[in-house]
C-alpha positions as CSV (number, residue, x, y, z in Angstrom):
1,X,0.0,0.0,0.0
2,X,1.3,3.5,-0.8
3,X,0.5,6.8,0.8
4,X,-1.8,9.4,-0.7
5,X,1.2,11.8,-0.8
6,X,3.3,9.4,-2.9
7,X,0.3,8.8,-5.2
8,X,0.0,12.6,-5.7
9,X,3.7,12.9,-6.3
10,X,3.6,10.2,-9.0
11,X,0.6,11.8,-10.7
12,X,2.3,15.2,-10.6
13,X,5.4,13.7,-12.2
14,X,3.3,12.1,-14.9
15,X,1.5,15.4,-15.6
16,X,4.9,17.3,-15.7
17,X,6.3,14.8,-18.1
18,X,3.2,15.2,-20.4
19,X,3.5,18.9,-20.1
20,X,7.2,18.8,-21.1
21,X,6.4,16.5,-24.1
22,X,3.6,18.8,-25.3
23,X,5.9,21.8,-25.0
24,X,8.7,20.0,-26.9
25,X,6.2,19.1,-29.7
26,X,5.2,22.7,-30.0
27,X,8.8,23.8,-30.1
28,X,9.9,21.1,-32.5
29,X,10.4,23.5,-35.5
30,X,12.5,25.9,-33.4
31,X,14.5,22.9,-32.1
32,X,15.1,21.7,-35.7
33,X,16.2,25.1,-36.8
34,X,18.6,25.8,-33.9
35,X,22.3,25.5,-34.2
36,X,22.9,24.9,-30.4
37,X,20.7,23.6,-27.7
38,X,21.7,24.3,-24.1
39,X,20.4,21.7,-21.7
40,X,20.6,21.6,-17.9
41,X,19.4,18.2,-17.0
42,X,22.0,16.6,-14.7
43,X,22.4,12.9,-14.3
44,X,19.7,10.5,-15.5
45,X,17.4,13.5,-16.2
46,X,19.3,14.0,-19.5
47,X,18.0,10.6,-20.8
48,X,14.5,12.0,-20.6
49,X,15.3,14.3,-23.5
50,X,17.9,12.4,-25.5
51,X,17.1,8.7,-25.6
52,X,15.4,7.2,-28.7
53,X,11.8,8.3,-29.2
54,X,12.4,11.4,-27.0
55,X,12.2,15.0,-28.1
56,X,15.9,15.8,-28.6
57,X,17.1,12.4,-29.9
58,X,17.5,13.7,-33.5
59,X,19.3,16.8,-32.2
60,X,21.8,15.1,-29.9
61,X,24.8,16.6,-31.7
62,X,23.5,20.1,-31.0
63,X,23.3,19.7,-27.3
64,X,25.7,21.5,-25.0
65,X,25.4,20.7,-21.3
66,X,25.3,23.4,-18.8
67,X,26.7,22.8,-15.3
68,X,25.0,25.5,-13.4
69,X,24.1,24.9,-9.8
70,X,20.6,25.8,-8.8
71,X,18.7,25.7,-5.6
72,X,15.2,24.6,-6.6
73,X,13.5,23.7,-9.9
74,X,11.1,26.7,-10.2
75,X,10.4,29.6,-12.4
76,X,12.7,32.0,-10.5
77,X,15.7,29.7,-10.9
78,X,14.9,29.0,-14.5
79,X,14.8,32.8,-15.2
80,X,18.2,33.2,-13.4
81,X,19.7,30.4,-15.5
82,X,18.4,32.1,-18.7
83,X,20.0,35.4,-17.6
84,X,23.3,33.6,-17.0
85,X,23.3,31.9,-20.4
86,X,22.4,35.1,-22.2
87,X,24.9,37.3,-20.3
88,X,27.6,38.2,-22.8
89,X,30.9,39.7,-21.7
90,X,33.6,41.1,-23.9
91,X,37.1,41.4,-22.4
92,X,39.2,43.9,-24.2
93,X,42.6,43.2,-22.9
């Protein structure tokens, strides 16, 4: 027997996976046209995107892993990661 909390967690994980897959389907044209894909999915999480029949399987050669530490998986942290990726600095030395 499992707890109600664990059942809710599994259902939320299933819904999140479906949401991600739907989003990746919507973005498939942009993914196909991109030259580089930055992916922050440490450990086994990367396989969710890159294994056969997954959204980024055909674009594996474009993927560049990002090794940014983050505190929590939420919108605020995601925005901070985007800022860090897009921050361009030119050193004139």
